[in-house]
C-alpha positions as CSV (number, residue, x, y, z in Angstrom):
1,M,-14.3,-88.8,-169.8
2,S,-16.9,-86.1,-170.4
3,L,-16.9,-84.2,-173.7
4,F,-15.9,-80.9,-172.0
5,A,-13.7,-82.4,-169.2
6,N,-10.9,-79.9,-168.4
7,L,-12.8,-77.0,-170.1
8,K,-12.7,-74.1,-167.7
9,V,-15.6,-71.7,-167.9
10,I,-16.1,-68.4,-166.0
11,D,-19.8,-67.5,-165.6
12,C,-19.6,-63.7,-165.0
13,A,-23.2,-63.1,-165.9
14,S,-26.5,-62.7,-164.1
15,F,-30.1,-63.8,-164.3
16,I,-30.8,-66.4,-167.0
17,A,-29.5,-66.5,-170.6
18,G,-25.8,-66.1,-170.0
19,P,-25.6,-68.3,-167.0
20,A,-27.8,-71.0,-168.6
21,A,-25.3,-71.2,-171.5
22,A,-22.7,-72.0,-168.9
23,T,-25.1,-74.6,-167.4
24,I,-25.2,-76.4,-170.8
25,L,-21.4,-76.5,-171.0
26,G,-21.5,-77.9,-167.4
27,D,-24.0,-80.6,-168.5
28,F,-21.3,-82.0,-170.7
29,G,-18.5,-81.9,-168.1
30,A,-17.1,-78.3,-168.2
31,E,-15.8,-76.9,-164.9
32,V,-17.9,-73.7,-164.3
33,I,-17.0,-71.0,-161.8
34,K,-19.8,-68.7,-161.0
35,I,-18.7,-65.2,-160.2
36,E,-21.1,-63.4,-157.9
37,P,-21.0,-60.2,-155.8
38,P,-20.5,-60.8,-152.1
39,G,-23.5,-60.2,-149.9
40,T,-26.3,-60.3,-152.5
41,G,-25.0,-62.7,-155.2
42,D,-26.6,-63.0,-158.6
43,P,-30.0,-61.3,-158.3
44,Y,-31.5,-64.3,-160.0
45,R,-31.3,-66.1,-156.6
46,A,-34.2,-63.9,-155.5
47,L,-36.5,-64.3,-158.4
48,A,-38.5,-67.2,-156.9
49,G,-39.4,-65.0,-153.9
50,M,-40.8,-62.1,-156.0
51,P,-44.6,-61.4,-155.8
52,G,-46.7,-63.6,-158.0
53,Q,-44.1,-66.4,-158.3
54,P,-45.0,-70.0,-157.4
55,Q,-44.3,-70.8,-153.7
56,S,-41.9,-73.6,-153.0
57,P,-39.4,-74.6,-150.2
58,E,-36.9,-74.9,-153.0
59,N,-35.2,-72.0,-154.9
60,Y,-36.4,-73.6,-158.1
61,N,-35.0,-71.0,-160.6
62,W,-31.5,-71.2,-159.1
63,L,-31.7,-75.0,-158.9
64,V,-32.1,-75.4,-162.7
65,D,-29.7,-72.7,-164.0
66,A,-26.9,-72.9,-161.4
67,R,-26.5,-76.7,-161.1
68,N,-23.0,-78.2,-161.2
69,K,-21.4,-74.8,-160.7
70,R,-19.0,-73.5,-158.1
71,S,-19.6,-70.1,-156.5
72,L,-16.9,-67.5,-156.0
73,A,-18.2,-64.4,-154.3
74,L,-15.9,-61.7,-155.6
75,D,-16.1,-57.9,-155.4
76,L,-15.1,-56.8,-158.9
77,K,-15.4,-53.1,-157.8
78,S,-12.2,-53.6,-155.9
79,D,-8.7,-53.7,-157.3
80,A,-8.0,-57.0,-155.6
81,G,-11.1,-58.6,-156.9
82,R,-10.3,-57.6,-160.5
83,A,-6.8,-58.9,-160.1
84,I,-8.1,-62.3,-158.9
85,L,-10.5,-62.4,-161.9
86,R,-7.7,-61.7,-164.2
87,R,-5.7,-64.6,-162.8
88,L,-8.7,-66.9,-163.4
89,V,-9.1,-65.7,-166.9
90,E,-5.4,-66.5,-167.7
91,A,-6.2,-70.2,-167.2
92,A,-9.8,-70.2,-168.6
93,D,-11.2,-71.4,-171.9
94,V,-14.5,-69.5,-171.9
95,F,-15.7,-66.2,-170.3
96,I,-19.4,-65.5,-170.3
97,T,-20.8,-62.1,-169.4
98,N,-24.0,-60.0,-169.8
99,M,-22.8,-57.0,-167.9
100,P,-23.7,-53.7,-169.7
101,L,-21.0,-52.7,-172.2
102,G,-20.0,-49.5,-170.2
103,V,-19.6,-51.5,-167.0
104,R,-17.3,-54.0,-168.7
105,G,-15.1,-51.1,-169.7
106,R,-15.0,-49.6,-166.2
107,L,-14.2,-53.0,-164.7
108,G,-11.5,-53.9,-167.3
109,I,-13.4,-57.0,-168.4
110,A,-14.2,-56.0,-172.0
111,H,-13.1,-58.4,-174.7
112,A,-9.9,-56.5,-175.5
113,D,-8.9,-56.4,-171.9
114,L,-9.2,-60.1,-171.4
115,A,-8.0,-61.2,-174.8
116,A,-4.7,-59.5,-173.9
117,L,-4.4,-61.9,-171.0
118,N,-5.3,-65.0,-172.8
119,P,-5.4,-65.1,-176.6
120,R,-7.1,-68.6,-176.5
121,L,-10.0,-67.3,-174.5
122,I,-13.5,-67.5,-176.0
123,Y,-15.3,-64.3,-174.8
124,A,-19.0,-64.9,-174.9
125,S,-21.1,-61.7,-174.8
126,L,-24.9,-61.5,-174.2
127,T,-26.7,-58.2,-174.6
128,A,-30.3,-57.2,-174.8
129,Y,-30.2,-55.3,-178.1
130,G,-26.7,-56.1,-179.5
131,E,-23.4,-54.4,-179.5
132,A,-23.9,-51.9,-182.3
133,G,-26.4,-49.2,-183.1
134,D,-28.1,-46.6,-180.9
135,E,-29.5,-49.1,-178.4
136,A,-26.3,-51.1,-177.8
137,G,-26.1,-49.9,-174.2
138,K,-29.8,-50.3,-173.5
139,T,-30.7,-52.7,-170.7
140,G,-33.5,-55.3,-171.1
141,F,-34.9,-58.6,-170.2
142,D,-36.4,-61.4,-172.3
143,S,-39.9,-59.9,-171.6
144,T,-38.8,-56.6,-173.2
145,A,-36.2,-57.4,-175.8
146,Y,-37.1,-60.9,-176.9
147,W,-40.8,-61.2,-176.3
148,A,-42.1,-57.7,-176.8
149,R,-39.7,-56.2,-179.4
150,S,-39.8,-59.2,-181.7
151,G,-43.6,-59.0,-182.3
152,L,-44.3,-62.2,-180.4
153,M,-46.1,-60.5,-177.6
154,D,-48.5,-58.9,-180.0
155,Q,-49.1,-61.9,-182.2
156,V,-50.0,-64.5,-179.6
157,R,-52.7,-62.4,-177.9
158,P,-56.0,-64.4,-178.0
159,S,-57.6,-61.9,-180.4
160,A,-56.9,-58.5,-181.7
161,D,-59.2,-56.8,-179.2
162,Q,-57.3,-58.4,-176.2
163,P,-54.3,-57.0,-174.4
164,P,-50.8,-58.1,-175.4
165,A,-49.9,-61.5,-174.0
166,R,-47.7,-61.7,-170.9
167,S,-44.6,-63.8,-171.0
168,V,-43.4,-66.1,-168.2
169,P,-39.9,-66.0,-166.7
170,G,-37.1,-67.4,-168.9
171,M,-39.3,-67.8,-171.9
172,G,-36.8,-66.1,-174.2
173,D,-33.8,-66.5,-172.0
174,H,-33.5,-70.3,-172.3
175,P,-33.7,-70.4,-176.1
176,T,-31.2,-67.5,-176.2
177,A,-28.9,-69.6,-173.9
178,V,-28.8,-72.3,-176.5
179,A,-27.8,-69.8,-179.2
180,L,-25.0,-68.5,-177.0
181,Y,-23.9,-72.1,-176.3
182,A,-23.9,-72.7,-180.0
183,A,-21.7,-69.7,-180.6
184,I,-19.3,-70.8,-177.9
185,V,-18.9,-74.3,-179.3
186,T,-18.5,-73.0,-182.8
187,A,-15.7,-70.7,-181.6
188,L,-14.1,-73.7,-179.7
189,L,-14.0,-75.6,-183.0
190,R,-12.3,-72.6,-184.7
191,R,-9.8,-72.4,-181.8
192,E,-9.0,-76.1,-182.3
193,R,-8.2,-75.4,-186.0
194,T,-6.5,-72.1,-185.6
195,G,-5.2,-71.9,-182.0
196,H,-7.0,-68.6,-181.5
197,G,-9.8,-67.6,-179.2
198,G,-12.2,-64.8,-180.0
199,H,-15.3,-62.8,-179.3
200,V,-18.8,-64.3,-179.8
201,E,-22.1,-62.6,-179.1
202,T,-25.8,-62.8,-179.3
203,S,-28.7,-60.7,-178.1
204,L,-32.2,-61.2,-176.8
205,L,-33.5,-59.1,-179.7
206,A,-31.8,-61.2,-182.4
207,N,-33.1,-64.4,-180.8
208,G,-36.6,-63.0,-180.5
209,L,-36.6,-62.2,-184.2
210,W,-35.3,-65.6,-185.0
211,S,-38.1,-67.2,-182.9
212,N,-40.7,-65.1,-184.8
213,A,-38.9,-65.5,-188.1
214,C,-41.9,-66.9,-190.0
215,L,-44.1,-63.9,-189.4
216,A,-41.2,-61.4,-189.2
217,Q,-40.0,-62.5,-192.7
218,A,-43.6,-62.0,-194.0
219,A,-43.3,-58.4,-192.8
220,L,-40.0,-58.0,-194.5
221,C,-41.7,-59.2,-197.7
222,G,-44.4,-56.6,-197.4
223,A,-47.1,-59.0,-196.5
224,R,-50.6,-57.8,-195.6
225,F,-51.5,-58.9,-192.1
226,F,-55.0,-59.7,-190.7
227,P,-56.0,-59.1,-187.1
228,R,-56.4,-62.3,-185.1
229,P,-60.1,-63.0,-184.8
230,P,-61.9,-64.3,-181.7
231,R,-61.6,-68.0,-181.2
232,E,-65.1,-68.8,-182.5
233,Q,-64.3,-67.1,-185.8
234,A,-60.9,-68.6,-186.4
235,P,-60.2,-69.3,-190.1
236,N,-59.3,-73.0,-189.8
237,A,-61.3,-75.4,-187.5
238,C,-58.8,-78.2,-188.1
239,A,-55.9,-76.2,-186.6
240,H,-57.6,-75.0,-183.4
241,H,-58.1,-75.3,-179.7
242,Y,-60.9,-77.3,-178.2
243,R,-62.1,-77.9,-174.6
244,T,-63.2,-81.3,-173.3
245,R,-65.9,-82.2,-170.8
246,D,-63.5,-82.0,-167.8
247,G,-62.4,-78.5,-168.7
248,R,-59.1,-79.5,-170.3
249,W,-57.9,-78.0,-173.6
250,F,-56.0,-79.5,-176.6
251,I,-55.1,-78.3,-180.0
252,L,-55.7,-80.0,-183.3
253,S,-52.9,-79.6,-185.8
254,M,-54.1,-81.2,-189.1
255,L,-51.8,-79.7,-191.7
256,S,-52.7,-82.5,-194.1
257,E,-56.3,-81.5,-193.7
258,E,-57.6,-82.9,-197.1
259,R,-56.3,-86.3,-196.3
260,Q,-57.0,-86.3,-192.6
261,F,-60.5,-84.9,-192.3
262,P,-62.1,-88.3,-193.0
263,D,-60.0,-89.7,-190.1
264,L,-61.3,-86.9,-187.9
265,A,-64.9,-87.6,-188.9
266,R,-64.5,-91.3,-188.1
267,A,-62.8,-90.5,-184.7
268,L,-65.7,-88.3,-183.8
269,G,-68.2,-91.0,-184.7
270,R,-69.6,-88.6,-187.3
271,P,-69.1,-90.0,-190.8
272,D,-72.0,-87.9,-191.9
273,L,-69.7,-84.8,-191.8
274,L,-68.1,-86.2,-195.0
275,D,-71.5,-85.8,-196.8
276,D,-72.0,-82.2,-195.5
277,P,-71.4,-79.8,-198.5
278,R,-70.1,-77.2,-196.0
279,F,-67.2,-79.4,-195.2
280,A,-66.6,-81.2,-198.5
281,N,-63.1,-79.9,-199.1
282,N,-60.5,-77.5,-197.7
283,E,-62.1,-74.5,-199.4
284,T,-65.6,-75.1,-198.1
285,R,-64.3,-76.0,-194.6
286,H,-62.4,-72.8,-194.4
287,A,-65.3,-70.8,-195.7
288,N,-67.5,-72.4,-193.1
289,A,-64.9,-72.6,-190.3
290,P,-67.1,-70.9,-187.6
291,A,-69.9,-73.4,-188.2
292,L,-67.4,-76.3,-188.0
293,I,-65.8,-74.9,-184.8
294,A,-69.2,-74.7,-183.2
295,L,-70.0,-78.2,-184.2
296,L,-66.6,-79.6,-182.9
297,D,-67.0,-77.6,-179.7
298,G,-70.2,-79.5,-179.0
299,I,-68.7,-82.9,-179.8
300,F,-65.5,-82.5,-177.8
301,A,-67.4,-81.3,-174.8
302,T,-69.1,-84.7,-174.5
303,R,-66.0,-86.6,-173.3
304,D,-63.0,-86.1,-171.0
305,L,-59.5,-85.4,-172.3
306,A,-58.2,-88.9,-171.5
307,A,-60.9,-90.5,-173.7
308,W,-60.3,-88.1,-176.6
309,R,-56.6,-88.6,-176.3
310,T,-57.0,-92.3,-176.8
311,T,-59.4,-91.9,-179.7
312,L,-57.4,-89.3,-181.6
313,D,-54.2,-91.3,-181.1
314,A,-56.0,-94.4,-182.4
315,H,-56.9,-92.5,-185.6
316,G,-53.4,-91.2,-186.2
317,L,-54.4,-87.5,-185.8
318,T,-51.9,-84.9,-184.7
319,F,-52.9,-83.0,-181.6
320,G,-51.3,-81.6,-178.5
321,I,-52.5,-81.5,-175.0
322,V,-52.4,-78.0,-173.5
323,A,-50.5,-79.1,-170.4
324,T,-50.7,-77.4,-167.1
325,L,-47.6,-76.9,-165.0
326,E,-49.0,-79.5,-162.6
327,D,-48.9,-82.1,-165.5
328,I,-45.2,-81.8,-166.0
329,P,-43.8,-83.9,-163.1
330,D,-45.9,-86.9,-164.3
331,D,-44.9,-86.5,-168.0
332,R,-43.6,-90.0,-168.7
333,Q,-42.5,-89.0,-172.2
334,A,-40.4,-86.1,-170.9
335,R,-38.6,-88.6,-168.5
336,A,-38.1,-91.1,-171.3
337,I,-36.2,-88.6,-173.4
338,H,-34.2,-87.3,-170.4
339,A,-35.8,-83.9,-170.5
340,L,-36.6,-84.4,-166.9
341,V,-33.9,-86.1,-164.8
342,P,-33.4,-86.6,-161.0
343,L,-30.8,-84.6,-159.1
344,A,-27.9,-86.7,-158.0
345,D,-28.0,-85.4,-154.4
346,H,-31.7,-84.6,-153.8
347,D,-35.1,-86.2,-154.3
348,T,-36.1,-83.7,-157.0
349,L,-36.4,-83.7,-160.7
350,T,-34.8,-81.0,-162.8
351,I,-35.0,-79.9,-166.4
352,M,-32.0,-81.0,-168.6
353,S,-30.6,-79.1,-171.5
354,P,-32.6,-79.9,-174.6
355,F,-30.3,-82.1,-176.8
356,Q,-28.4,-85.3,-176.5
357,I,-25.1,-86.4,-178.2
358,A,-24.9,-90.1,-179.0
359,G,-22.1,-91.7,-177.0
360,E,-21.9,-88.8,-174.5
361,V,-23.3,-89.0,-171.0
362,K,-24.2,-85.8,-169.4
363,T,-23.0,-84.9,-165.9
364,R,-25.5,-85.9,-163.3
365,P,-27.1,-82.6,-162.0
366,H,-26.1,-81.6,-158.5
367,R,-27.7,-78.9,-156.4
368,A,-26.8,-75.3,-157.1
369,P,-24.2,-73.7,-154.8
370,E,-24.8,-71.4,-151.9
371,L,-23.3,-68.0,-152.4
372,G,-19.5,-68.1,-152.1
373,A,-19.5,-71.8,-151.1
374,D,-16.4,-72.5,-153.1
375,S,-14.5,-69.2,-152.8
376,E,-11.7,-70.4,-150.6
377,A,-11.2,-73.7,-152.6
378,I,-11.1,-71.9,-155.9
379,L,-8.5,-69.3,-154.7
380,R,-6.3,-72.1,-153.2
381,E,-6.4,-73.9,-156.5
382,N,-5.2,-70.8,-158.2
383,G,-2.2,-70.3,-156.0
384,Y,-3.3,-68.0,-153.3
385,T,-2.2,-68.5,-149.7
386,P,-4.4,-68.9,-146.6
387,S,-3.3,-65.6,-145.3
388,E,-4.2,-63.8,-148.5
389,I,-7.6,-65.4,-148.6
390,A,-8.2,-64.5,-144.9
391,A,-7.3,-60.9,-145.6
392,W,-9.6,-60.6,-148.6
393,R,-12.4,-62.2,-146.6
394,A,-11.9,-59.7,-143.8
395,S,-12.0,-56.8,-146.2
396,G,-15.0,-58.0,-148.2
397,V,-13.1,-58.7,-151.4
398,I,-14.4,-62.3,-151.3
399,G,-17.5,-63.7,-149.6
């Protein structure tokens, strides 16, 4: 039996971070009901079709974050729709939402409203900027609240004279989903010990700061910061990007530089570098970093990435290939660790949640549901009659 078998989860959220937390619960066997507005559904369904997004016959965003869920298209603006949701909540274990705080109050789905129906309920709340302070009601996405507000957008620009770096969809949402999942599971443990549910929350802002904690903590300690220099003038040639003959990039990451520089010199076929006074130790290498970068640029440009990968691996050097998106489907290591797994009902790979539990087998991923595909079945399971369901469908309460 799956770890979360019989755990009932209501995903009453939109876009990525909140729903993705429900996806992780579903990976371990939870039953997840996705609440969506009739007609349009979760706006996330349309993201793949927006300008500038990769073109594919598959709705790839929806595929990865709505797998193994059942869709109930329900109009929460109607009295009947809210009554249906309340009945579902009475039997649920987890309720996830990222609706604006004011909207929750108007719809009667704030924590106090739902806890009164089900004191064992774990109410999982996601916001952009948190639930206290002047910006508690402010809307935001991971690009604004996680990536920009945390300082990450500013810090990863190529150099100080370049524009802020643009984020990609879900870049902060998926890590935030793991945090929300962790909060939910922690609350489930407390419920097991006390019998009581409760309110858990996280925000994109809090997770962005956590992601940028090394540099953010430096700021809190009054550190003096230095503008990021152009690539050719970086302060450390042994922790740097280089381009190979075939135009591919990789990054050296030699944090044990004093010990590993001789290995690098041998890997390059340049033992003479060990006798060069400019590169004799960490201090001189850092003082002469631009000269060493220029030298390494010339050497790495003489061979293709595949050849350098073999050589650097053979000498035990730490480096990382700057993968392109086209590289990912053929990443054998990602498949070996089950980060990429095949769908159970389609000849496509998908991305699995990023951790394993020994002895637990994750639910095989099935295709994400069409809008309202399970509305009638879910309502029947919760005691509604065919005539009630038909009337609600006719009036637009369900889709």
